[in-house]
N, CA, C, O and the ligand as a Tripos MOL2 file, in Angstrom:
@<TRIPOS>MOLECULE
protein
  257   255    65     0     0
PROTEIN
NO_CHARGES

@<TRIPOS>ATOM
      1 N         -24.1980    6.5370    9.5930 N.3       1 MET1
      2 CA        -23.4980    5.4440    8.8260 C.3       1 MET1
      3 C         -22.2870    5.0280    9.4610 C.2       1 MET1
      4 O         -21.6260    5.8460   10.1020 O.2       1 MET1
      5 N         -21.9240    3.8080    9.3430 N.am      2 ILE2
      6 CA        -20.7340    3.1430    9.9680 C.3       2 ILE2
      7 C         -19.9780    2.5590    8.7820 C.2       2 ILE2
      8 O         -20.4930    2.2510    7.7070 O.2       2 ILE2
      9 N         -18.6990    2.4450    9.1050 N.am      3 VAL3
     10 CA        -17.8070    1.8190    8.1500 C.3       3 VAL3
     11 C         -17.2640    0.5650    8.6980 C.2       3 VAL3
     12 O         -16.6580    0.6130    9.7680 O.2       3 VAL3
     13 N         -17.4120   -0.5170    8.0980 N.am      4 GLN4
     14 CA        -17.0340   -1.9150    8.5430 C.3       4 GLN4
     15 C         -16.0670   -2.5890    7.6300 C.2       4 GLN4
     16 O         -16.2480   -2.6420    6.4140 O.2       4 GLN4
     17 N         -14.9560   -3.1410    8.2860 N.am      5 CYS5
     18 CA        -13.9460   -3.6870    7.4330 C.3       5 CYS5
     19 C         -14.5730   -5.0130    6.8420 C.2       5 CYS5
     20 O         -15.2890   -5.7150    7.5570 O.2       5 CYS5
     21 N         -14.3280   -5.3110    5.6720 N.am      6 CYS6
     22 CA        -15.0620   -6.3680    4.9380 C.3       6 CYS6
     23 C         -14.2600   -7.6930    5.1430 C.2       6 CYS6
     24 O         -14.6960   -8.7520    4.6930 O.2       6 CYS6
     25 N         -13.1470   -7.6240    5.7910 N.am      7 VAL7
     26 CA        -12.3710   -8.8130    6.0090 C.3       7 VAL7
     27 C         -12.5230   -9.3130    7.4820 C.2       7 VAL7
     28 O         -12.8770  -10.4680    7.7230 O.2       7 VAL7
     29 N         -12.2500   -8.4270    8.4290 N.am      8 CYS8
     30 CA        -12.2820   -8.9590    9.7790 C.3       8 CYS8
     31 C         -13.4840   -8.2890   10.4690 C.2       8 CYS8
     32 O         -13.6010   -8.5040   11.6760 O.2       8 CYS8
     33 N         -14.3050   -7.5800    9.9180 N.am      9 GLU9
     34 CA        -15.5900   -7.1130   10.4940 C.3       9 GLU9
     35 C         -15.3560   -6.2350   11.5570 C.2       9 GLU9
     36 O         -16.2600   -6.1210   12.3850 O.2       9 GLU9
     37 N         -14.2910   -5.5690   11.7090 N.am     10 LYS10
     38 CA        -14.1100   -4.4830   12.7970 C.3      10 LYS10
     39 C         -14.9030   -3.1650   12.2230 C.2      10 LYS10
     40 O         -15.0860   -2.9490   11.0250 O.2      10 LYS10
     41 N         -15.2880   -2.4280   13.1700 N.am     11 VAL11
     42 CA        -16.1730   -1.2810   12.8170 C.3      11 VAL11
     43 C         -15.3270   -0.0660   13.2390 C.2      11 VAL11
     44 O         -14.6690   -0.0830   14.2790 O.2      11 VAL11
     45 N         -15.3630    1.0070   12.3910 N.am     12 ARG12
     46 CA        -14.5100    2.2080   12.6200 C.3      12 ARG12
     47 C         -15.4230    3.2610   13.4230 C.2      12 ARG12
     48 O         -16.5160    3.6380   13.0000 O.2      12 ARG12
     49 N         -14.8360    3.7010   14.6550 N.am     13 LYS13
     50 CA        -15.4750    4.5900   15.3570 C.3      13 LYS13
     51 C         -14.4190    5.6920   15.5960 C.2      13 LYS13
     52 O         -13.3100    5.3690   16.0220 O.2      13 LYS13
     53 N         -14.7230    6.9750   15.3380 N.am     14 GLU14
     54 CA        -13.7490    8.0320   15.5690 C.3      14 GLU14
     55 C         -12.3280    7.7760   15.2540 C.2      14 GLU14
     56 O         -11.4260    8.0060   16.0590 O.2      14 GLU14
     57 N         -12.1310    7.2580   13.9810 N.am     15 ASN15
     58 CA        -10.7400    6.7990   13.5800 C.3      15 ASN15
     59 C         -10.0940    5.6980   14.2750 C.2      15 ASN15
     60 O          -8.9010    5.4750   14.0690 O.2      15 ASN15
     61 N         -10.8070    4.9590   15.1150 N.am     16 GLN16
     62 CA        -10.2740    3.7910   15.7020 C.3      16 GLN16
     63 C         -11.2500    2.6120   15.2820 C.2      16 GLN16
     64 O         -12.4470    2.7540   15.0360 O.2      16 GLN16
     65 N         -10.5080    1.3780   15.2400 N.am     17 TRP17
     66 CA        -11.2240    0.2440   14.6210 C.3      17 TRP17
     67 C         -11.6240   -0.6390   15.8960 C.2      17 TRP17
     68 O         -10.7820   -0.8390   16.7710 O.2      17 TRP17
     69 N         -12.8370   -1.1330   15.9870 N.am     18 PHE18
     70 CA        -13.1930   -1.9940   17.2070 C.3      18 PHE18
     71 C         -13.7750   -3.2570   16.6390 C.2      18 PHE18
     72 O         -14.4230   -3.2540   15.5920 O.2      18 PHE18
     73 N         -13.5300   -4.3540   17.3580 N.am     19 VAL19
     74 CA        -14.2100   -5.5820   17.1270 C.3      19 VAL19
     75 C         -15.7770   -5.4240   17.5780 C.2      19 VAL19
     76 O         -16.0540   -4.9710   18.6890 O.2      19 VAL19
     77 N         -16.6400   -5.7710   16.7770 N.am     20 GLN20
     78 CA        -18.0890   -5.6010   17.0800 C.3      20 GLN20
     79 C         -18.4520   -6.6830   17.9110 C.2      20 GLN20
     80 O         -18.2590   -7.8360   17.5260 O.2      20 GLN20
     81 N         -18.9960   -6.4160   19.0970 N.am     21 ALA21
     82 CA        -19.6040   -7.5180   20.0090 C.3      21 ALA21
     83 C         -20.7400   -8.2350   19.2860 C.2      21 ALA21
     84 O         -20.8490   -9.4600   19.3480 O.2      21 ALA21
     85 N         -21.5440   -7.5040   18.6330 N.am     22 LYS22
     86 CA        -22.5970   -8.2870   17.8360 C.3      22 LYS22
     87 C         -22.6160   -7.8120   16.4470 C.2      22 LYS22
     88 O         -22.2630   -6.6660   16.1680 O.2      22 LYS22
     89 N         -23.0340   -8.6920   15.5290 N.am     23 PRO23
     90 CA        -23.0160   -8.3620   14.0560 C.3      23 PRO23
     91 C         -23.7970   -7.0950   13.8090 C.2      23 PRO23
     92 O         -24.8280   -6.9070   14.4550 O.2      23 PRO23
     93 N         -23.3800   -6.2110   12.9170 N.am     24 VAL24
     94 CA        -24.0750   -5.1090   12.4280 C.3      24 VAL24
     95 C         -25.2670   -5.5470   11.5900 C.2      24 VAL24
     96 O         -25.1530   -6.3830   10.6940 O.2      24 VAL24
     97 N         -26.4870   -4.9200   11.9300 N.am     25 ASP25
     98 CA        -27.6920   -5.3100   11.0840 C.3      25 ASP25
     99 C         -27.7360   -4.3110    9.9800 C.2      25 ASP25
    100 O         -27.9150   -3.1390   10.3110 O.2      25 ASP25
    101 N         -27.6130   -4.5710    8.8440 N.am     26 PRO26
    102 CA        -27.5050   -3.5560    7.7200 C.3      26 PRO26
    103 C         -29.0690   -2.9820    7.5060 C.2      26 PRO26
    104 O         -29.2690   -2.0170    6.7680 O.2      26 PRO26
    105 N         -30.0480   -3.5910    8.1440 N.am     27 HIS27
    106 CA        -31.3240   -2.9910    8.0190 C.3      27 HIS27
    107 C         -31.5370   -1.9170    9.0040 C.2      27 HIS27
    108 O         -32.3960   -1.0620    8.7850 O.2      27 HIS27
    109 N         -30.7860   -1.8950   10.1220 N.am     28 GLU28
    110 CA        -30.9310   -0.8450   11.0500 C.3      28 GLU28
    111 C         -29.9110    0.4360   10.9790 C.2      28 GLU28
    112 O         -30.1570    1.5640   11.4060 O.2      28 GLU28
    113 N         -28.7060   -0.0050   10.3370 N.am     29 THR29
    114 CA        -27.5940    0.9700   10.2160 C.3      29 THR29
    115 C         -27.1050    0.8600    8.7600 C.2      29 THR29
    116 O         -27.0830   -0.1960    8.1290 O.2      29 THR29
    117 N         -26.7410    1.9810    8.3230 N.am     30 ALA30
    118 CA        -26.1400    2.0240    6.9350 C.3      30 ALA30
    119 C         -24.7470    1.6930    6.9940 C.2      30 ALA30
    120 O         -23.9370    2.4520    7.5270 O.2      30 ALA30
    121 N         -24.3900    0.4820    6.4170 N.am     31 VAL31
    122 CA        -23.0310    0.0860    6.5900 C.3      31 VAL31
    123 C         -22.2870    0.2170    5.2310 C.2      31 VAL31
    124 O         -22.7300   -0.2220    4.1700 O.2      31 VAL31
    125 N         -21.0550    0.8980    5.3890 N.am     32 SER32
    126 CA        -20.2560    1.0700    4.2560 C.3      32 SER32
    127 C         -19.0370    0.1550    4.4930 C.2      32 SER32
    128 O         -18.3820    0.2010    5.5340 O.2      32 SER32
    129 N         -18.7740   -0.6650    3.4870 N.am     33 HIS33
    130 CA        -17.7480   -1.6320    3.7270 C.3      33 HIS33
    131 C         -16.3020   -1.1330    3.1000 C.2      33 HIS33
    132 O         -16.2370   -0.6660    1.9630 O.2      33 HIS33
    133 N         -15.2670   -1.2670    3.8720 N.am     34 GLY34
    134 CA        -13.9470   -0.8180    3.5450 C.3      34 GLY34
    135 C         -12.8870   -1.7790    4.2140 C.2      34 GLY34
    136 O         -13.2300   -2.8800    4.6450 O.2      34 GLY34
    137 N         -11.7080   -1.3640    4.2790 N.am     35 TYR35
    138 CA        -10.7220   -2.0640    4.9130 C.3      35 TYR35
    139 C         -10.0780   -1.3270    6.2790 C.2      35 TYR35
    140 O          -9.8210   -0.1240    6.2800 O.2      35 TYR35
    141 N          -9.8880   -2.0450    7.2420 N.am     36 CYS36
    142 CA         -9.2660   -1.5820    8.3940 C.3      36 CYS36
    143 C          -7.7200   -1.4150    7.8790 C.2      36 CYS36
    144 O          -7.3510   -1.8610    6.7930 O.2      36 CYS36
    145 N          -6.8730   -0.7280    8.7740 N.am     37 PRO37
    146 CA         -5.4690   -0.5620    8.2360 C.3      37 PRO37
    147 C          -4.8360   -1.8220    8.0720 C.2      37 PRO37
    148 O          -4.1890   -2.0490    7.0500 O.2      37 PRO37
    149 N          -4.9740   -2.7860    9.1060 N.am     38 SER38
    150 CA         -4.1070   -4.0490    9.0120 C.3      38 SER38
    151 C          -4.6870   -4.8430    7.9020 C.2      38 SER38
    152 O          -3.8360   -5.4220    7.2270 O.2      38 SER38
    153 N          -5.9360   -5.0200    7.5370 N.am     39 CYS39
    154 CA         -6.4590   -5.7990    6.4440 C.3      39 CYS39
    155 C          -5.9600   -4.9420    5.0810 C.2      39 CYS39
    156 O          -5.4510   -5.5720    4.1540 O.2      39 CYS39
    157 N          -6.1040   -3.6880    5.0080 N.am     40 ALA40
    158 CA         -5.6980   -2.9600    3.8630 C.3      40 ALA40
    159 C          -4.2830   -3.2130    3.5660 C.2      40 ALA40
    160 O          -3.9120   -3.3470    2.4000 O.2      40 ALA40
    161 N          -3.4210   -3.2930    4.6260 N.am     41 ASP41
    162 CA         -1.9600   -3.5800    4.3980 C.3      41 ASP41
    163 C          -1.8230   -4.9490    3.9250 C.2      41 ASP41
    164 O          -1.0320   -5.1580    3.0050 O.2      41 ASP41
    165 N          -2.5510   -6.0040    4.4790 N.am     42 LYS42
    166 CA         -2.4680   -7.4310    3.8520 C.3      42 LYS42
    167 C          -2.9360   -7.4970    2.5380 C.2      42 LYS42
    168 O          -2.3040   -8.1340    1.6950 O.2      42 LYS42
    169 N          -4.1520   -6.8070    2.2220 N.am     43 ALA43
    170 CA         -4.7660   -6.9410    0.8040 C.3      43 ALA43
    171 C          -4.0500   -6.1660   -0.1850 C.2      43 ALA43
    172 O          -3.7630   -6.6790   -1.2660 O.2      43 ALA43
    173 N          -3.7290   -4.9380    0.1040 N.am     44 PHE44
    174 CA         -3.1620   -4.0880   -0.8710 C.3      44 PHE44
    175 C          -1.6050   -4.2750   -0.9230 C.2      44 PHE44
    176 O          -0.9800   -4.2210   -1.9820 O.2      44 PHE44
    177 N          -1.0330   -4.4960    0.2850 N.am     45 GLY45
    178 CA          0.4530   -4.7430    0.2580 C.3      45 GLY45
    179 C           0.7820   -5.8980   -0.5820 C.2      45 GLY45
    180 O           1.8100   -5.8290   -1.2550 O.2      45 GLY45
    181 N           0.0120   -7.0060   -0.6390 N.am     46 GLU46
    182 CA          0.1800   -8.0150   -1.6410 C.3      46 GLU46
    183 C           0.1760   -7.5570   -3.0040 C.2      46 GLU46
    184 O           1.0720   -7.8810   -3.7830 O.2      46 GLU46
    185 N          -0.9190   -6.7200   -3.3740 N.am     47 LEU47
    186 CA         -1.0620   -6.1910   -4.7130 C.3      47 LEU47
    187 C           0.0690   -5.3920   -5.1410 C.2      47 LEU47
    188 O           0.5320   -5.4280   -6.2810 O.2      47 LEU47
    189 N           0.5720   -4.5470   -4.0370 N.am     48 TYR48
    190 CA          1.6920   -3.7010   -4.4610 C.3      48 TYR48
    191 C           3.0080   -4.4760   -4.7730 C.2      48 TYR48
    192 O           3.7880   -4.1530   -5.6690 O.2      48 TYR48
    193 N           3.1570   -5.4760   -3.9810 N.am     49 ARG49
    194 CA          4.3490   -6.3910   -4.1520 C.3      49 ARG49
    195 C           4.2710   -7.0180   -5.5730 C.2      49 ARG49
    196 O           5.2590   -7.0700   -6.3060 O.2      49 ARG49
    197 N           3.0700   -7.4840   -5.9180 N.am     50 ARG50
    198 CA          2.9110   -8.1520   -7.2460 C.3      50 ARG50
    199 C           3.2100   -7.1140   -8.2960 C.2      50 ARG50
    200 O           3.9540   -7.4230   -9.2270 O.2      50 ARG50
    201 N           2.6380   -5.7860   -8.2120 N.am     51 ALA51
    202 CA          2.6730   -4.8770   -9.0810 C.3      51 ALA51
    203 C           4.1820   -4.5730   -9.2480 C.2      51 ALA51
    204 O           4.6360   -4.5200  -10.3910 O.2      51 ALA51
    205 N           4.9040   -4.3920   -8.2910 N.am     52 ARG52
    206 CA          6.2950   -4.0510   -8.2120 C.3      52 ARG52
    207 C           7.0070   -5.1720   -9.0080 C.2      52 ARG52
    208 O           7.8330   -4.8780   -9.8730 O.2      52 ARG52
    209 N           6.6880   -6.4620   -8.7170 N.am     53 LYS53
    210 CA          7.5190   -7.5340   -9.3720 C.3      53 LYS53
    211 C           7.2140   -7.4930  -10.8650 C.2      53 LYS53
    212 O           8.0880   -7.7430  -11.6950 O.2      53 LYS53
    213 N           5.9460   -7.1690  -11.2000 N.am     54 ARG54
    214 CA          5.6800   -6.9770  -12.7160 C.3      54 ARG54
    215 C           6.4640   -6.0180  -13.2640 C.2      54 ARG54
    216 O           7.0980   -6.2810  -14.2860 O.2      54 ARG54
    217 N           6.5390   -4.7720  -12.6730 N.am     55 GLU55
    218 CA          7.3240   -3.6220  -13.1230 C.3      55 GLU55
    219 C           8.7960   -4.0230  -13.4010 C.2      55 GLU55
    220 O           9.4250   -3.7000  -14.4090 O.2      55 GLU55
    221 N           9.2910   -4.8220  -12.3000 N.am     56 GLN56
    222 CA         10.7040   -5.0900  -12.3780 C.3      56 GLN56
    223 C          10.9680   -6.2900  -13.6030 C.2      56 GLN56
    224 O          12.0550   -6.3910  -14.1740 O.2      56 GLN56
    225 N           9.9700   -7.0400  -13.8570 N.am     57 SER57
    226 CA         10.2130   -8.1320  -14.9000 C.3      57 SER57
    227 C          10.0460   -7.3360  -16.2560 C.2      57 SER57
    228 O          10.7270   -7.6440  -17.2340 O.2      57 SER57
    229 N           9.1590   -6.3430  -16.2930 N.am     58 GLN58
    230 CA          8.9540   -5.6810  -17.4820 C.3      58 GLN58
    231 C          10.3720   -4.7050  -17.7910 C.2      58 GLN58
    232 O          10.7910   -4.5630  -18.9400 O.2      58 GLN58
    233 N          10.9650   -4.1320  -16.7240 N.am     59 LEU59
    234 CA         12.2310   -3.4280  -16.8840 C.3      59 LEU59
    235 C          13.2190   -4.3120  -17.4450 C.2      59 LEU59
    236 O          13.9450   -3.9270  -18.3620 O.2      59 LEU59
    237 N          13.3070   -5.5840  -16.9100 N.am     60 THR60
    238 CA         14.2200   -6.5650  -17.2700 C.3      60 THR60
    239 C          14.0410   -6.8830  -18.8010 C.2      60 THR60
    240 O          14.9950   -6.9020  -19.5780 O.2      60 THR60
    241 N          12.7580   -7.1270  -19.1630 N.am     61 VAL61
    242 CA         12.5250   -7.3210  -20.5640 C.3      61 VAL61
    243 C          13.0420   -6.3000  -21.4420 C.2      61 VAL61
    244 O          13.7610   -6.4900  -22.4230 O.2      61 VAL61
    245 N          12.5180   -4.9640  -20.9060 N.am     62 THR62
    246 CA         13.0450   -3.7850  -21.8800 C.3      62 THR62
    247 C          14.4200   -3.7200  -21.9730 C.2      62 THR62
    248 O          14.9160   -3.4720  -23.0720 O.2      62 THR62
    249 N          15.2090   -3.9220  -20.8870 N.am     63 ALA63
    250 CA         16.6260   -3.8920  -20.8750 C.3      63 ALA63
    251 C          17.3040   -4.9860  -21.6660 C.2      63 ALA63
    252 O          18.4650   -4.8700  -22.0590 O.2      63 ALA63
    253 N          16.5910   -6.0030  -21.8810 N.am     64 ALA64
    254 CA         17.2930   -7.0910  -22.6870 C.3      64 ALA64
    255 C          16.8470   -7.0220  -24.0480 C.2      64 ALA64
    256 O          17.2860   -7.8120  -24.8830 O.2      64 ALA64
    257 ZN         -9.9180   -5.6180    8.9150 Zn       65 ZN65
@<TRIPOS>BOND
     1     1     2 1
     2     2     3 1
     3     3     4 2
     4     3     5 am
     5     5     6 1
     6     6     7 1
     7     7     8 2
     8     7     9 am
     9     9    10 1
    10    10    11 1
    11    11    12 2
    12    11    13 am
    13    13    14 1
    14    14    15 1
    15    15    16 2
    16    15    17 am
    17    17    18 1
    18    18    19 1
    19    19    20 2
    20    19    21 am
    21    21    22 1
    22    22    23 1
    23    23    24 2
    24    23    25 am
    25    25    26 1
    26    26    27 1
    27    27    28 2
    28    27    29 am
    29    29    30 1
    30    30    31 1
    31    31    32 2
    32    31    33 am
    33    33    34 1
    34    34    35 1
    35    35    36 2
    36    35    37 am
    37    37    38 1
    38    38    39 1
    39    39    40 2
    40    39    41 am
    41    41    42 1
    42    42    43 1
    43    43    44 2
    44    43    45 am
    45    45    46 1
    46    46    47 1
    47    47    48 2
    48    47    49 am
    49    49    50 1
    50    50    51 1
    51    51    52 2
    52    51    53 am
    53    53    54 1
    54    54    55 1
    55    55    56 2
    56    55    57 am
    57    57    58 1
    58    58    59 1
    59    59    60 2
    60    59    61 am
    61    61    62 1
    62    62    63 1
    63    63    64 2
    64    63    65 am
    65    65    66 1
    66    66    67 1
    67    67    68 2
    68    67    69 am
    69    69    70 1
    70    70    71 1
    71    71    72 2
    72    71    73 am
    73    73    74 1
    74    74    75 1
    75    75    76 2
    76    75    77 am
    77    77    78 1
    78    78    79 1
    79    79    80 2
    80    79    81 am
    81    81    82 1
    82    82    83 1
    83    83    84 2
    84    83    85 am
    85    85    86 1
    86    86    87 1
    87    87    88 2
    88    87    89 am
    89    89    90 1
    90    90    91 1
    91    91    92 2
    92    91    93 am
    93    93    94 1
    94    94    95 1
    95    95    96 2
    96    95    97 am
    97    97    98 1
    98    98    99 1
    99    99   100 2
   100    99   101 am
   101   101   102 1
   102   102   103 1
   103   103   104 2
   104   103   105 am
   105   105   106 1
   106   106   107 1
   107   107   108 2
   108   107   109 am
   109   109   110 1
   110   110   111 1
   111   111   112 2
   112   111   113 am
   113   113   114 1
   114   114   115 1
   115   115   116 2
   116   115   117 am
   117   117   118 1
   118   118   119 1
   119   119   120 2
   120   119   121 am
   121   121   122 1
   122   122   123 1
   123   123   124 2
   124   123   125 am
   125   125   126 1
   126   126   127 1
   127   127   128 2
   128   127   129 am
   129   129   130 1
   130   130   131 1
   131   131   132 2
   132   131   133 am
   133   133   134 1
   134   134   135 1
   135   135   136 2
   136   135   137 am
   137   137   138 1
   138   138   139 1
   139   139   140 2
   140   139   141 am
   141   141   142 1
   142   142   143 1
   143   143   144 2
   144   143   145 am
   145   145   146 1
   146   146   147 1
   147   147   148 2
   148   147   149 am
   149   149   150 1
   150   150   151 1
   151   151   152 2
   152   151   153 am
   153   153   154 1
   154   154   155 1
   155   155   156 2
   156   155   157 am
   157   157   158 1
   158   158   159 1
   159   159   160 2
   160   159   161 am
   161   161   162 1
   162   162   163 1
   163   163   164 2
   164   163   165 am
   165   165   166 1
   166   166   167 1
   167   167   168 2
   168   167   169 am
   169   169   170 1
   170   170   171 1
   171   171   172 2
   172   171   173 am
   173   173   174 1
   174   174   175 1
   175   175   176 2
   176   175   177 am
   177   177   178 1
   178   178   179 1
   179   179   180 2
   180   179   181 am
   181   181   182 1
   182   182   183 1
   183   183   184 2
   184   183   185 am
   185   185   186 1
   186   186   187 1
   187   187   188 2
   188   187   189 am
   189   189   190 1
   190   190   191 1
   191   191   192 2
   192   191   193 am
   193   193   194 1
   194   194   195 1
   195   195   196 2
   196   195   197 am
   197   197   198 1
   198   198   199 1
   199   199   200 2
   200   199   201 am
   201   201   202 1
   202   202   203 1
   203   203   204 2
   204   203   205 am
   205   205   206 1
   206   206   207 1
   207   207   208 2
   208   207   209 am
   209   209   210 1
   210   210   211 1
   211   211   212 2
   212   211   213 am
   213   213   214 1
   214   214   215 1
   215   215   216 2
   216   215   217 am
   217   217   218 1
   218   218   219 1
   219   219   220 2
   220   219   221 am
   221   221   222 1
   222   222   223 1
   223   223   224 2
   224   223   225 am
   225   225   226 1
   226   226   227 1
   227   227   228 2
   228   227   229 am
   229   229   230 1
   230   230   231 1
   231   231   232 2
   232   231   233 am
   233   233   234 1
   234   234   235 1
   235   235   236 2
   236   235   237 am
   237   237   238 1
   238   238   239 1
   239   239   240 2
   240   239   241 am
   241   241   242 1
   242   242   243 1
   243   243   244 2
   244   243   245 am
   245   245   246 1
   246   246   247 1
   247   247   248 2
   248   247   249 am
   249   249   250 1
   250   250   251 1
   251   251   252 2
   252   251   253 am
   253   253   254 1
   254   254   255 1
   255   255   256 2
@<TRIPOS>SUBSTRUCTURE
     1 MET1         2 RESIDUE 1 A MET
     2 ILE2         6 RESIDUE 1 A ILE
     3 VAL3        10 RESIDUE 1 A VAL
     4 GLN4        14 RESIDUE 1 A GLN
     5 CYS5        18 RESIDUE 1 A CYS
     6 CYS6        22 RESIDUE 1 A CYS
     7 VAL7        26 RESIDUE 1 A VAL
     8 CYS8        30 RESIDUE 1 A CYS
     9 GLU9        34 RESIDUE 1 A GLU
    10 LYS10       38 RESIDUE 1 A LYS
    11 VAL11       42 RESIDUE 1 A VAL
    12 ARG12       46 RESIDUE 1 A ARG
    13 LYS13       50 RESIDUE 1 A LYS
    14 GLU14       54 RESIDUE 1 A GLU
    15 ASN15       58 RESIDUE 1 A ASN
    16 GLN16       62 RESIDUE 1 A GLN
    17 TRP17       66 RESIDUE 1 A TRP
    18 PHE18       70 RESIDUE 1 A PHE
    19 VAL19       74 RESIDUE 1 A VAL
    20 GLN20       78 RESIDUE 1 A GLN
    21 ALA21       82 RESIDUE 1 A ALA
    22 LYS22       86 RESIDUE 1 A LYS
    23 PRO23       90 RESIDUE 1 A PRO
    24 VAL24       94 RESIDUE 1 A VAL
    25 ASP25       98 RESIDUE 1 A ASP
    26 PRO26      102 RESIDUE 1 A PRO
    27 HIS27      106 RESIDUE 1 A HIS
    28 GLU28      110 RESIDUE 1 A GLU
    29 THR29      114 RESIDUE 1 A THR
    30 ALA30      118 RESIDUE 1 A ALA
    31 VAL31      122 RESIDUE 1 A VAL
    32 SER32      126 RESIDUE 1 A SER
    33 HIS33      130 RESIDUE 1 A HIS
    34 GLY34      134 RESIDUE 1 A GLY
    35 TYR35      138 RESIDUE 1 A TYR
    36 CYS36      142 RESIDUE 1 A CYS
    37 PRO37      146 RESIDUE 1 A PRO
    38 SER38      150 RESIDUE 1 A SER
    39 CYS39      154 RESIDUE 1 A CYS
    40 ALA40      158 RESIDUE 1 A ALA
    41 ASP41      162 RESIDUE 1 A ASP
    42 LYS42      166 RESIDUE 1 A LYS
    43 ALA43      170 RESIDUE 1 A ALA
    44 PHE44      174 RESIDUE 1 A PHE
    45 GLY45      178 RESIDUE 1 A GLY
    46 GLU46      182 RESIDUE 1 A GLU
    47 LEU47      186 RESIDUE 1 A LEU
    48 TYR48      190 RESIDUE 1 A TYR
    49 ARG49      194 RESIDUE 1 A ARG
    50 ARG50      198 RESIDUE 1 A ARG
    51 ALA51      202 RESIDUE 1 A ALA
    52 ARG52      206 RESIDUE 1 A ARG
    53 LYS53      210 RESIDUE 1 A LYS
    54 ARG54      214 RESIDUE 1 A ARG
    55 GLU55      218 RESIDUE 1 A GLU
    56 GLN56      222 RESIDUE 1 A GLN
    57 SER57      226 RESIDUE 1 A SER
    58 GLN58      230 RESIDUE 1 A GLN
    59 LEU59      234 RESIDUE 1 A LEU
    60 THR60      238 RESIDUE 1 A THR
    61 VAL61      242 RESIDUE 1 A VAL
    62 THR62      246 RESIDUE 1 A THR
    63 ALA63      250 RESIDUE 1 A ALA
    64 ALA64      254 RESIDUE 1 A ALA
    65 ZN65       257 GROUP 0 **** ****
């Protein structure tokens, strides 16, 4: 089974992420979709920033 980034379609091999030369055929190989580190940072970094902003606005409301 391989792990493929669902955003940039890089494939993980031995803890490294590689650009696939040819598309992975899900009928031949079991593919698990995830995020490579840079896409995880983009995807979840944005979520974390939003969550933090929400927390801060809630704190402000509570303080007022
Ligand atoms: Zn990626």
